[in-house]
N, C-alpha and C positions, 0 to 999 in steps of 0.2 A: 444301892438300887439293884434289884435283881429281876425286875419286870421290864418288858419291852413296850415302848410307845408305838403308836401307829406309824409315825415317820421312820422309826428305827426298823420296824417290821418290813416296811416297803423297801428300804435300802438293802436290808439283808436278803430279801428275795432276789434282788438284782445280783448280789454277790454270788448266790447259789446258782444262778442261771448262766454265769460266765463260761465260755468254752475252754475251761482250764485243761481238761484231759487232752483235747486235740492239740493245744499249745505245747503241752509237755511232750507229746508224741513227736511233734515236729521238731522241737528244740533238741530233744534227747537223741534224735536220729542223726544229728551232726556231731561228730567228735570235736570236743573242745577241751582236750587235755591242756594243762597250763602251758606246755611247750609247743602246742600246735597253733601257730600264729594264723595260718590260713583258716582253720576251723573256728578259731575265736573271732576272726573277722566276719565270717559268715554268720555266726550266732549273734554277734554284736549288731550286725545290720538288721537281722530279724527282730531282735529286741527293740531296736530303735524304731522300727516300723510299728511294732505293737504298742509301745508306750507313747507314740505320737498321737494316739487317740485321747490322751489326757490334755487338759487345757493349759499347757505350759511349754517350756523350752526343752528340747531334747538335743543333747550333743554327745559326741564321742571324745573322750579326753585321752590324749597320749599318755602312756605309762611312763613313770620315772625309770631311769636306768637302774639296774640292780647289779651289784658285784657278786661274783661267785668264784670260789677257789677250786681249781681243777685238780686232777690227780697228780699233776706235776708240781703243784704248789703255786701255780700262776693265778693271779687275780684277773678275771675276765669280766666284761660287761655283758649281761644277758638282757635281751629285749623281751618285754612282755606285750600282751595285746592291749588294745584300747579299752578304757572303762566307759560305761554308760552313765550319764548324769542327766536326770530330769529335775527341773525346778518349776514349781507351781506356787503362785501367790507368795512371793518372798516378803510382801508387805503385811501379811496377815498377822494378828496378834499372837497366835499360837503357831509354833514352828516344830515340825516333826522331821526325823530322819529315818528313812527305811533303806536297809541295805541287803544285798544279796551278792552272789557270785555266779558268773557264767562258766567258770572253768571247772573241770573235773580232775580226778587223779589218774584217769585212764588215757595213756598216750595214744597217738594215732596208730601205732603198731600193736596195741594191746588187743588180745583176742576178744575182750568183752566190748562189743560194738552195737549189738542189736537188742531190740525189745521183744519181750514175750510175756504172755500171761501165765503166771504161776498157778493161779486159780481165779475164779470169778472175783473181780474187784481188787486183785493184787498184781501190779505191773512190775516186772523185772526189767531193768535196763540201766545203762550208765548215766548217772546224773538225774534219774527220775525223782529220787527223794532229795539228793544232795547236789544241786538244789534247784533244778529247773522247775520242779514242782513248786518250790518256794517262790520262784519268780512269778509263776502264774498266779499264785495266791496274792502276791503284792498287787498285781495289776487288777485282779478282780475286786480286791478290797478297796482300792482307790476309786474304781468306777462306782462302787456302792457309796463311798463317801461323797463323791461328786453329786450323787443323786439326793443327798440329804440337804435339808435347809440350813444345816450348820456349816456346810462346806466353806462359805466365805470367811468364816472365822479362823480357818486353819490353812496354813501353807506347808509345803513339804519339799524336801529333797529326796530323790531316789538315787542311790548309787549302786550299780551292779559292776563289781570289779572283775578283772581277768586273772587274778593271781592269788586268791584267798588260800587255795590249797597248798601254796608254797610259802605262806606267811605274810602275804599282802605287803611285801617290801616295796613294790612298784605303785601301790595305792595308799600307803599309810598317810602320806601328806595330804592327799585328797580327803580321806576319811576325817582326819583331824580338822581340816578346813570346814568341811560341811557340818561337823558335829558342833562347832562353836555356836553357842547361844540357843541350842535346841531345847525345847521343853521336855522331850522324851525321844527315844529311838526304839525301833523294832527291827530285828534282824531275822532272816528267814531260813536259818538252819532247820533241818527236820526235827520235829518232836519225836520222842520214842514211840514205839508201836501202840503203847497204852495211853499216849497223850501227855506223858510227863515231860516237863520242861527242864532245861538245864538251869541251875541256879548259879551259885558261886563257881568260878573257874580259877585255876591257877594261872600264873604267867608262864611264858615259854621263851627260851632263848636257844638259838642254834649257833654253835661256834665251830670254827675250824682253827686248829693250832698247827702251824707249819713249823716243824722242828728241823733245824739245819745242824747236821753233825760234821764229821770229817771222814772221808773214805780212806781205807787202808787195806792191805792184803790180809785176809783172814788167817793165813798161816804164818807168813814171814814177820809181820809187824803189827798185829792187831792192837797192840798197846798204843800205837800212834793214831788210831782211829777214834772217832767219837760216834757211837752207835745211835743214830737218830731213831731207829725203830724201837730199840730198847728203851730209850728215853720217852718215846710216845706211849709205849706200853706201861711204863711206870707212872706216867701222868694219868693214863686211863684208870689205873688202880687207885691213885690218890683221889681223883675226882669222884670215882665210884664210892669211896669211903665217906664222902660228904653227905650222902643221903640221910634224910631225917624225916620226922613227921611233917615238916614244913617244906621239904625240898626233895624232889625226885631228880635223879641224875642218870642219864643213859649214855655211857660211852658207846657209840654206835658202830664206828668203823675206823680202821687205820689203813691208809694208802701209803705204800712205800716199800722199800727193800728191793732186792735184785738177786744177782748170782750169789750162790752160797759162799764163794771165796772172796767176797768183797764186804767189808764193814759198811753197812748202809749209811749214806750221808744225808738222807732226807726222808721224812715221814710226815704224814698229815693225819692228825686225830680229829675225828668229827664227834661232837658231843651235844646232847640236848639236856637242858636243865629246866625244871618246872617248879618254881617257888610258889607257895600258896598265899603269901602275904608280901606287901611291899618291903617290909623289913627283911624277910627271908631273901627277897630278890637282891637287895643291897648287899646282904651278907654273902650270898652266893657269888656275886660278881667280885667281891673282894677276895673270897677264898680261891676263886679261879685264878686271879692274877697272882696271889701268893703262891699257889701251887706251880704255876708256870715259872715264877722266879726261882723257886726251889729246884725245879727240874733243870733249869738253865745252869744253876750253880753246881748241883750234884753231879750232873752228867757232862759238864763243860760244853754245852750246846747253846745255840741261839734259837729263840722261839718267837714267832710272830702270831699274834692273836687276831682273828677276823670274826666278825659277827657281833650280835648284841641281843638283848632281851627285846625282841620285836613285839611281844604280846605281854603287857603288864598284867599282874593279877587282877581279877575282877571279883572283889568281895560284894556281898549283898549289904550295901549301906542303907540307911533309912529311906532315901529317895527311891532306890531300886526296889526295895521291899514294897513301898506304896504302889509302884507300877505293877509289880507281880500280883499284888492283892487286887488291883483294878482288873487285870486280865482274868484273875480267878472269878471275880464278881461278874464280869461279862460272860465268862464261860457258864456260870450258874444260870444266867438268864437264858442261855441257849440250851440248857440241859446237859452241859458238859462238866465233868469233874476235872478241875485243873490243879495239879500239884507240881512241885519242882524239887530237884535234888542237886546237890553239888556234883560236879563232874571233873574228870581229869583232863578233858579235852579243852582246846582253845579255839577262838574264832575272832572275827572282826568285832564282836561284842566286847572283847577285852580292850581293843583300841578305843572304842567309843566310851566305855566306862572310864578309861583313863583321862578322858576330856571332861569329866565331871557330869556326864549326861546319864540319867537312868536308862537302862536298856534291858529288854527281854529279847534274847537272841535265838530262841527256838520257836518262832512263830510260824514255821513252815508246816507242811502236812505231816501226818504220821507216816513213818517208814522205818527201815532198818537195814542192817548188814551193809552200811555204807562203806565205801572204800574197798569193796570186794565185788566179785562177779555175781554175788547173791543179792546185791542191792535191790530193794523193793520199795514201792510206793503203794500205800493203801488209798485207793482212788476216792473212796467216799469222803476221806478227810480233806480233800481239796476244798469242797464247798464248806465243810465244817470250819476249817481254819480261815477261809476267806471271810466268813461271817464273824468269826471271833476277832479278827483284825479290824474289820469295818466297825464293829460295835465299840471296840477299844478306842479307836481313833475318834469316833463320833463323841464318845463320852469325855475324852480329853478335851475336845473342842468345846463341849458344853461347859466344862469346869474351868477351862483356861489353864489347867495344871493337872498333874497326876495326883 
């Protein structure tokens, strides 16, 4: 189906009329870097007020505690901000999950804090595309859905978390809980400037390996020491050699060492691994543990592994492909050309797909240069993408499936 009915046209007009730009400007003006709890609290309150206009329950959900290994090798508990959860018609036969995130990668002391127009229709600012623009699209699309006669057939959960940019460790359990039993899910990471969506995604795991060696005098008795820094460097090289067509490995940082005349007795290796398939993820985890065991034996050190694969791979299975094709069909009805490509990035769409729910995770507005001070939002795409989401949800409601 590529034509619009009269009821669809009326609902889509409502989506386009939503005050999305002013919302983005207000929300992006407040710093909400993942570690800025005060800023996140401010934004969460603003979002709760905005989403209270929907006919459902709005609540702020405390974040789960998160473990972090510091530069001294100590495991600390990090607190994250509250997550927003909106629930509407949980008894309806069709159930959808819509997700976004309120946090950005820009800390409270980052120089990139203000908005400016790069040119007519292109807004530069922290989080404008990634993803306060996406949150505005969610709200506009849901108001359009509520204006449709099919609205009673569909219920939905909206989850806006506070820690997506650091891996959603504090919201992973909430995502899994809300994904259970859903017909489909939409996540509002920004589309590329030309409108292309992200298709298949690899998984991602962040690991910290704390290496405990033995200190000794570097001149008098170095043979009595066990150099933790050297062991960590050897481990980095061995892990780097694991890269393949189905696995990307990035040994990113080594913390440790000290005065030149002391054999270092501790070092911490930080590494990211991105497997493209579930089998590659299992193999990578086994290879990581084997490499650590070998380092412990060869260097006579003790190693402690922290971290996990917090984002499983997201392949395009048949159900996900059907959802992408539905989005493409809805785009055609709106005069939009919708395509998708595999990407090396990860997001909450990975977590949702791992629950067996089909998801398209770049339903947000068009934009680019995210995670940099050049981040921009193409303003005209707010209405465009709100209409695309509203039509997609309406047609899922009509079908009862994807």
